[in-house]
N, C-alpha and C positions, 0 to 999 in steps of 0.2 A: 275466295284466294288462300292459295297455300301459304305456307308458315315462310317457305324459302322465298317466297314472292313478296310477302311484307317485310321481310329482312333486308330485301334488298335495295340498294341505294348508290348512287355515284360518289367517288371519291370527292372529298372537297380538296381546294387549292393547297390547303395547310397539309393534308394529308399526301397529297401528291408530291410534295416538298419534301417531306418527311421521306418516304419512299426513295424519291430520287436521292436525296443525300446518301441513303444505304449503297444505291447503284453505283454512286459517283466514288465509292471506296473501293470497288473491284478493279484491280491492275489488269490490264491486257494481255493474253497470251498470243503470241505469233504462232503459225502453222509450219510444219516441220521444214518444209522446203524453203521458207523465209524467216528463219529461227532469228529469234532476239533475245539477248538474256536481258530478263526485265527483273527488278525488284518488284516482288509480289506485291509488297505493303505500299509501293509508289504513293499511291492517291490518300495516304495517310500522312504523307510526310510534313505534312503542317500540325503535326502533332507529336510532342515527344516521344520518342522511340521507346520508354518505358512504360508510356500511358499506352500506346497501341500494343505493347506486348501483354499487358494485362486484359485489355479489351479482347484479343484474340484469344487469349487463354480463357475467358469465361465464355464467349460467344460460341468457340469451336474447338475449345481443348488445344489450341495450337501453341507450338512450344518455339519462344523466339531467342533462348538462350540453350546450350548443351546442359545435358543431366550432370548432376553433382559427381556422379561416378566419373566423367570426363575431366572436371578439373581436378579431383581427388589423384586421379593419374599424373597429372602434371604439375602437383603441388610438391615443391622443394626439385623438381626437375627442370621444366622451362619456367615456372611461376616462382618466384622466391619471396620472402618476407617484404623483402624491400618494395619489391612490384605489389603486392598485395596492400604494403603501407602506404604507399602514394595514391594507390586508388580510395583507400579510405579516405585520406586527407582531399583529396579532391570531391569526394561526395557531400564532405560535411556531415555524415551520420556519426552519431554517438555511440559507435561501437567499438569493442576492443579487437586487436587482431585473433585472440582466442576464441571469441565469439564467431567470426567470420570462417574461422578453420571447422569450429565446432559445428556448423550449419550444413558442412557436407554429408555429416554422418546423421543428419534429421530426415525423416520420412516426408515427403510432399504429400499436402492434403489435395483432396478433391473439390473444386468448388466451380465445376462448369453448368452454366446454363444448358437445360435440355429442352428440345423441341417437344410438342406435344407427343409426337410419334415415336421418339427416345424414350421418353416417360412410360407410354403403352408397354413398348418392347420389355419393362421392368416386369411385367407380369405376365409375359409370354415363358415358354419352356426353349431355352436356348437349345437342348439336345433333340426336340420334335419339330419345332415351328421355327419357320423363317423369321427373321426379324423385318419389323414394319420399315425399318431405317434401311435396310440391304433389299425390301422391295421397291421402296421410293426411288433410290438412287438407281437402282437397275432400269425400272420402267421409265423413269424421266429421261436417263441417259440413252437408252435405246430408240425413243422417239425423238429425241432432239437429233440424234446421231444420223436417223432417216431424213429428217428435214434438212439438215445440212447437206448431206449427200446429195439430195436434189437440189439444192442450191449450188453447189459445186458443177453438177452436171448441167447447170443452166436452165432447168425446167422453171416456168413461171409460177410464182407462189400465189395463187388467188386467196392462201389463208394466210395468217400472222403464224407465228410459231405455235402461240397459246390455242388458237382456233385448230390448228393440226393436231395438237396433243389431246384438245377436247374432244376432236373426232373421233380419234383413237380410242381413248380411254372410256368413254361412254357406251361401246360398243363391245370392250372386252370383258366377258363374264369369266375369263381365266385368274383374274386378279383375286378376286371374292372365293374361289374354289381352291387356289394354293395357299392363300390365307386365312381359310377355315372360316370365312366371313361370308356367308351367302348372300346376306341382304345388305352387303357393300354397295353391289352394283344399283341399287334404289337410291341411293346416296351419289353416286357418281351421275346418274340419270338427271340428278335436278340441278347439276353445276351448270350456273348462265355461261355462256358464249361469249360474254364480254369479257374480257380480264381486269378493267377496271370495275366490274360489279362483284366478281369474286375476291377482288383486294379488299373492298370496301366492306364485304359480308365477313371475310376474314377477322379484318379489325375489329368489326363489330361484335360477332358473336362470340370470340374466343376473347373478348374484353381486353383488347391491347390498349391501354391509355396512350393518350396523346406523346407524354414524354419517354414513351419507350417504343414506340412506333418504328424509329429508324433503327434503333438496336436489334428488334425482332427481325427487321426486314435484313439487315447484314447478317442476321445469324442464318436466316435461311438462304442467302446468297452463299456462305461460307460451306452450309452442308452440302452444296454441290458446285466447289469453288472452281473445278476443271471447267465444266461449261461454263460456270458464270464468266470464267477468264476468257473463253471462248465469244462470248457474247460481248463484252466489254472490247475485244478486239474488234468485232463489226463495228461497234459505235465508234471507235478510234479511227477507224477510216473514212466514217461519213460526219459531216459536221452539219450541225442544226438539223438534225435527224428526227422525225416527227415520233411522237410518244408510241403511236401505234405500230409505229416499224421497230421500235428499239427491240433487240433481240433481248439484251438483260431486263427490260420491262417485264416483257413475256414471259422470260424464264422465272422470275420474280413471283409471277402472276401463278405458274404453275406449282411452283414449290409451295406456295401458299395456301394454294386450292388443295393440296392434299393434306395440310394441318386441318383444314375447315373439313373435309370429307371424315377425317376420323374423329374429329371433335364433335360432328354432329352426329356418327354412328353411335359414339360411347354415350353420347348424352340420350340419344332415341331408343338403343338396345338395352344398356347395361348402366344405366345412371345409378342406381344404388350400390351395386358393387364397385363402380368406379370414381364414388364420390369424393374417397381421399385423395386419388391422382387427381381429380379435376382441382379440389383444393390445392395442392401443390402446385399444379401449373400456376393459377393465379398468385401464388406466394413469391415464385420466382421472381415476378416482376416487382412485387415491394421491397426485395432487399437486393433487388439488383444492383442500385448504384452502389450500397454497401458495401456489395460483393466484389465490385470491380477495385474498390477502394481498398480491400483488405487484399486481393491477390497482388496489387501492385505493391502494397507493405512487403506481403511475402516474399516477392521477387527481388526487394531489394537487395538482398545479400548474394542472389545471382549474377546480378547486373556488377557488382563488384568483383566478382571473379572473372567476369567477360572484361570489364576494364583492366583489371590487372594481366590476363592472357595480353590484351593490346600494349599496355604499357611494357611488357617484355619483349616483345616483337619490336615496338617503336624504340627503346632503347638500344636494342641492336642494329637498327637500322641507321639512328641519329650518329652511333658511335663508327660506324663505315665512313657515313658521309663526313662526318668531323675529322676523321683520320686522313681521308683525301683533301679537305680544306686545308690541312697541315702543310700538306706536300706543294710544289709549286705547279699549279695549270699553265700550259703551255697550249696555245692554239699551233695547229698546223699551217704553216705558212703556203706551202705547196703539196695539197696532198695528190698521192698518186691514184688515188680512186676514192670514191663516195658513195656511199650507200644509203640509200632512206628506206626505212624500216616502217611498218606500221608499230605502233606501240604495245601490240599484245605483248604480254610478259614472256610468251614464249620466244620472242625476237631478243629479249635482253641477254639470254644465254648465247644464241648466235652471233649478236655483234660484240660480245665479249672476245669470242673465238675469231672472228674474223679481224677485230684490232690488234689480235694477238700476232697474225702473221706478218705484220710491217707496221712500222711505227708512224707511217703517214698515209696509214688507210685511215678515212675519217666515216663514222656512221652518223647518221641521224633518225631521230624519232617522230613520225608524224600520225595524224590521224589515218586508218586505213582506208579510207575511201580517196586520200589525197586531194582532199579539199574539191574533187569534180562531183557536183550534183548529178549524178546520173542514174538512168534509167536504161536497161540494154533489152530491145528489141531482136529476138533472134528470127532469121527469115524462114518462113512457113510455120513459126511457132504459135504466132497468134495471140500473144499476150506480151507483157512490159514486166521486166525483172528488176526491182529497185538495186542499185548499187550503193547505199550509204545507208545511214543509220536511221535506224525507225523514229528517231526525234525529229528528223528533216525530212523535206520533202523535195523531189529530184524537179529541175529545171530544165535539165540539157537529156533530149532522148538519144541513145546510139543505136542508129537501125542498121542491121547488118543487111546487106545487100549483094552478097556472093552466094549463090547456091551452094548448099553442101548436100551429102547422100542420104537425102530425104528420106526413103522408103525403110532401108534397113535400121536406120537411127531410129525412126518412129517406131517401127515394130519391134525394136530390142525395148524402147521405153513402155510400149503398152504391155509388153511381156512382164516386165519388170513390176508394172502398176498391179497387174493382174496377180503375179504370184506373192505379192506381198502386202497384199489389200488383207482386212481384218476377217472377211468372209472366204477366203482362198488359201491362207496359208497351209493349211492342209490339205486342201482339195486339188492344189496347183498339181501338186506331186501325182495326187491318184490320177488326176485328168490326163495328164501328159505321158504317165507309166513310164517305159524304159528310157524314153529322151531324157526326162528329168533326171533319170538314174545316171546316164552317163555324164548330164550336165554337173551332178552332184561330185560325181567322181574327179571331173577335170577340174572342179574348184577346189576341190580338196588337194589333189596331188600336181596340178599343172597350173596353180594360179596365176593368173596375169594381172597387171594393173587395172584396178577397177575403172571403167569407163563413166562418163558423165554426159548425157545426151546433148546437154548446152554448151559445158564448157569446151568438149570436145571439137565442137563446129567452130571456135575461134582460131584454131590452128591454121586455117589459111583465109580466114573471112577478112573481107573488105568493109568499111562500114563508113556512114556519113553521120553527122551530128545535127541534131534539129532541136531549136527550141520555138515554143509554142506554133509547132508545125511548119516552121522555116528552118532552111539550111543557115548555120552559123555563118557569117561573113569571116573574113579574114581579122577584121576590126574586133569581133565577138572573141574569136580564139586568141587574140593578143589581151585582152582584158584578162580572160579566164588563165591564161598560161601566166601573166604577171602577177595575179593574185597567189596562186599557187605558190610560185618562186619566192615572192614577198614573206608569206606566212611559213614557208619552211626555213627561210633564212639564207638561200641558194641565190644572192643577190651580187655578191661579190666576188668569190673565190669559186672557180669551178674546176674538179679535177678533168683530165683528159676522157674518164669514163665516170657518168653517173648512174648509178643502178638504183633503180626503183623498183622494190621488193614488195610486192603484195604478198600476203599468205592464203593457204589452203591445205587441208588435210586429205588423207588417203586413208580409205577404208572400205572394206567391204561388209555387204548384209547388215549395214548399220542405218535402222532408220533416224540415229540422232546424228547423223554425219554433219548436218549444216551447223550443230552446236560446236563442231571441232573447226569450222572454218572460220567465219569472223562472228564473234559473239555481238558484233554492234551492226554490220554492214548487212543487215536483213538475211544472214545465214547463207551469204555468198563469199566466194574468194574473191581476192583483189585482181584476178586477172584481167579484167575488163579495163578497170583504172588504169592501170600501169601501162597497160597498151596504148590506151588513147592518150594518157597524157606523155608517153615516150613520142608518140607519132607528133602531137602537139609542138614539143619542144625541141624536134627534130627538125619539125617545118621551115624552110628557108624564109618563107614569106612572114610566117609568126616570128622568128628571130630577129628580121627587119625592123618590124614594126615594136619589138621590144626595145630594139636598140634604138630606135626614134622616142622612146619612152625613157632612155637612160638607162635601160637594163641590157646590157651586152652579155650573149652568151659568147665564148670564144669558138672560134670555127672549129677547131680540132675536138672541142668536148662532144660527146655522144653519150645520149641519154639509152639506157638499157633496160627494158622490161624485163622484168624476173618474176620468180614465185617461189616463195619458200615453203616447201613440204614440212608440214610440222609433225608428222609422222615419222618421216624417215631423216627429216634435217638435210635434204638435199635442195640445193638453188638450182631451179630450172629457168634459163634464158628464153623467154618466149617470144620477144622480138628484138632484133639488131643484136643478136647476141655476138656477132661475128668481129663488134667492136673491142672485144675483150681479147687482150693476149694471151698467150700460153700461160704466161706467170700469172696472171691475173685468174685465170680459171683455176690454176693450181691451188691459188690463195683459198677461193671458194670450196674447192674440196677438202683441202686440208681443214678447213673451220669447220665443214660439216662432219667431218671424223671426228674433231674436238669436242663438237656439241654434243653427239650422239653417245660420247664417251661420258659425258656428264650425267647426260639426262637418261640413259638408258639404266644404269642402276636402280633408279626407282620404278620402272617399268617390270624389269625381270629377276630372275633370282640367280642368274648365272654370274659365277665370279667374274668372269670378263666379257661383259654382254658384246656382242658384234655387230657389224652393221649388218650380216644377212638375217640374224634375229628380228630387229626391227623391220626390214623389208618384209620378211615372210609375215610379222603380225597385221603389217598394212594390206596383205593381200590373204589373210585366212579368213573365209566367210563364217568361222566358229570363233573368232577372237572377240572376246567381251571388250577389253581394254587396249585397243589399237595405241592410245596416247593418253594422256591424262588431260590435257587441252590447256584450261586457264585454271585448274586446280591451283589452290595454295596463293593464289593472288591478294595482295595485301596493302600496297601502296602504288601511287599515281606522281611521279617526281617531274614537275616541270620546271627545267634548266639547260644550261648550256651542256653538252655533251662532256666538255672537256673536265665540267665539275663531278662528274660520275664516272668518267674514263678510268678504268682500271679497278673500280669497284665491283666484287663480286655480290651482285645482288639477289643471287640464286633463284632466278627465274620467276621472282615474285613481285617484280615493279614493273607498272606501264611506265616508259621512259619518253616524255615529250620534250622535244627541243625548243627553247625558249629562251631569246635574250631581250630582258625588259627594257634594254638602254638604247636599242634598237626600234623598241614599238611604240611608233607614233600614235601618241592618244590612246594608248593602252587597248587598240582594238584588238589586237591577236590574243592578250590575255583575258579579255572579256568574251572573246569567243570561246578559249580553250576551258574558262568555269561555266559557260552554260551551253556547251557540247561535249567535248571528250570528256570532262570532269563528271559529266551527268551520265556518261554511257559507261564509263568505268565504274561508276557507283552502280549502276544497274547489273552489270557482271558481277561485280562485289557480292551483292545482295542475294542474286540467283543463286550463286555458289553458297553461301551464309545461310538462306533459308533451306535450300535443299538438303543440307546437313544437319541443321538445327531440327528439321521436322519433315523428313523425307516423304513420310505419309501423305502429309498435306501438301507440300510445296515441292516435292520432288517427285518423279515417275516410278520408283520401284523397280522391280527385279527387271532387267533388259530380256533376260531369255523369254518373259513370258509376254513381251510386247506384241500387240496386233495394232497394224495401221488403222486409224479410223477416217473413214471418207476420201481414202488416196492419201491425203496428207495434212489434215487437221490436226492430228494429232495421236495418242496412243490410249488402249484399254492395257491394263495390266490383266493379262487372261482374256477372258471374251465378254466382259462386262464391267460393269461397275461406271465411276466418275470418270470423265477424260483426264487423263492425267497431265500435270504441267510439271515445269522445273527438268533437274537431271535426275539420270537413273543413278543407283547405288553404284555401280560400277563405273562410273567417272567419279568417285568420290573416296571409295574405298576400297582396297586391295584385297579384302577378304580376312585381313588379321587387326588392319589400323584405319584409320580416318588419312587419305591423303590430300584432304584441304582442311586447314584450320580456319575454322570462321570466325574472322576478327573484320570490324569494319575497318574500311578503305582510310587509310593515312596518305593525304595529300599534301606534297611538300612543294612550295613554289619558292624560285629566286626572283623574288621582286620587293619591290618596297612596302613596308606594312600597310602605310596608309592608301596606297593605291590599291591593294588587294582588299582593303577594308571598305573602301567605296565602292569597289564594283561588287562585292559581296551585298552590300545595304542596297544596291541599286538593282539586283534583282531577287525579289521575295523569294522565289523556290531555290534559289541558292544559299539565301539566309536561313531559312527553312532549315535545310541539309545541315547546315554548321551548327545552329542555336538548339536544334531538338536532336544533335546527337547521331544523326544517321552516317556521317563522318567526321573525321578529323582534317582542319585547316592548319598548315604551319607553313611561317614564312621564314626561309632560310636564308643566311648571309652566308654564301661559300668563302667571302674573304677572312672571316674570322670566327666560323664554324656556327655562330648563335642562330637557335631556332626556338621560335615563339610559336605558342597557338593561339588562334583567334576563336573565342567563345562566348557568345551573346555580348558583342561589342567590345570585349576587353582581351587585350593582349596578357598571355602567360607564359613566362619562362618554362620549355620543355626538358 
């Protein structure tokens, strides 16, 4: 019997549980066409953020705060002594202000856990030899990408992911040649085909004690975090998935198999030469708990600076809100027009501009899917597209039933897929010859508005609504409409025209476009939702049913579906637009101009940025920064609009309308805390992590991106790990960061006892608050009082 066979065994139930704990710490990453902003540390929010930070630093070298040079550049500019002193007082640390300032001049020490493969790299010649780590990530990534592509093409998989990798790696003689390790192939040949067997062998032969198995497995997954996040998304889509079909489990087996192979190779081939290295490997686990504790202590002052930066923003925000509290807040008795926008921070600027056109224009903020749990099925496309936050599941299907120009549209979509795929970026140009040259000239000098093969089909589409395969009855529609109107607060006074304004972006040659559409609703524009909702609320039968329930929509009131183009800040009327008068259309046009003037200065260096400039950016196939998206988001305000109307919140606030006095049983507030607040937190932390460590949690340089498997994600260049998060061009203008990484400040106009009761009712929400992943404040607009809830106690802000 071989040594390998004698060492092989199955995992114990305890070992399986420990490894699954590691798998459960990886947050999912959605594909490019269904992009959702995600907190990459979401599955660890049951722990204090400072503890997560220390663990990630040790296990992956990841950074959860900005470097000291960043805070030094803001010291005595954005961050004052008062801000820092308040942060010190809150922390209860026994430090002097001078010590915290002096901390910015000290050097960071490195105390990172190193995988065996990385330890082995310390002995390789970096100028002449490829690192083991780079080879491992490249080999795994290319194999998983090939497997994922077959999945996307609908090919039946007879093998699990691990078996697919195993079948490739045991026949790959090139690895040993490239790595100057000719006898490596014999070790690969001895790999078991059973993933549980290699996991057991790795834990045994590398002598990973029970107390460290979860941390070791977590470090392995973090080492290939991009594909781990992809696998976590596969896991997210399926409930009660079998272990043998869990892609994350399979990926863990692959990554740990590489550690076993190298450890076995070294101990068999060069044991004496590497005795010190093997000793260092084992010694890491002995000191691992102390190492994490040490790093957490070392980072305490970093978190003081982070908190001081957040206090600086919060004091400015609170001053603005209190200034508004001192003014008389009047409701608009008879609005001449109402417009309901998504709570996206980009709408805050436009809402101010629109309200400036007439004192009786009323705007509202509501979640971007407008309370409609929809999926959209375009005709002849063969798939359903979710139109709501990834946290929720759709219960209503919008089926398109009017044919569109299928052939030309499908051909265009197929060509775009071919010419933008990772294997075709340069081949497409060569294969198409002069034809593509003409296309490039056209796109450069005569660019038109970019098309979307699905969204464009909506222009003349008709649809029907289904639930569980059955057409919605009039009663179902009435119930749906009643719920939306009640949640939006549109039950008493309605203007003659009510705009329902979704939003979407416009850019060319942009793999990350969905990240600019809606960061919550599976990367889609809100066009389907507003079209469906406007049709529902204009339906005479639905209105009759609503009236019978005591909710009367005036006969003259017309609901108009509109779309806010966040790149150009135009408002397109996509359904029932003829209900607007010429004057009302002028208000929208003037608001667009005013919004562009405010926003454009952040995008261009021109002294007087023009509308033409922004339009050109949206159509330029070489433009890296068509817009800033949700960059610089920092707060989520839940209150009546009358309490924030007139406040310049600088495009940094998500604004959700809410009237606690009309909220029976506080069901709406509970929904806001458990859905929109979580969504805004995810958006906030995706931007946060993409800035603090773009190498791990961002996707690098946009100019080097190649799409993987049509839509799963991007490589930076032609290999490496699958990249997650946001590109540098969405965060940095080449000279400075355009997003300030701050934890979300949530400000709610509601009684403190009600807020606290709801927070304590939902464990996940309580963990976000008590573990300092976000800040939760109660605001009393009538007197300007603002207090923070933290670990069950209210504190004056």
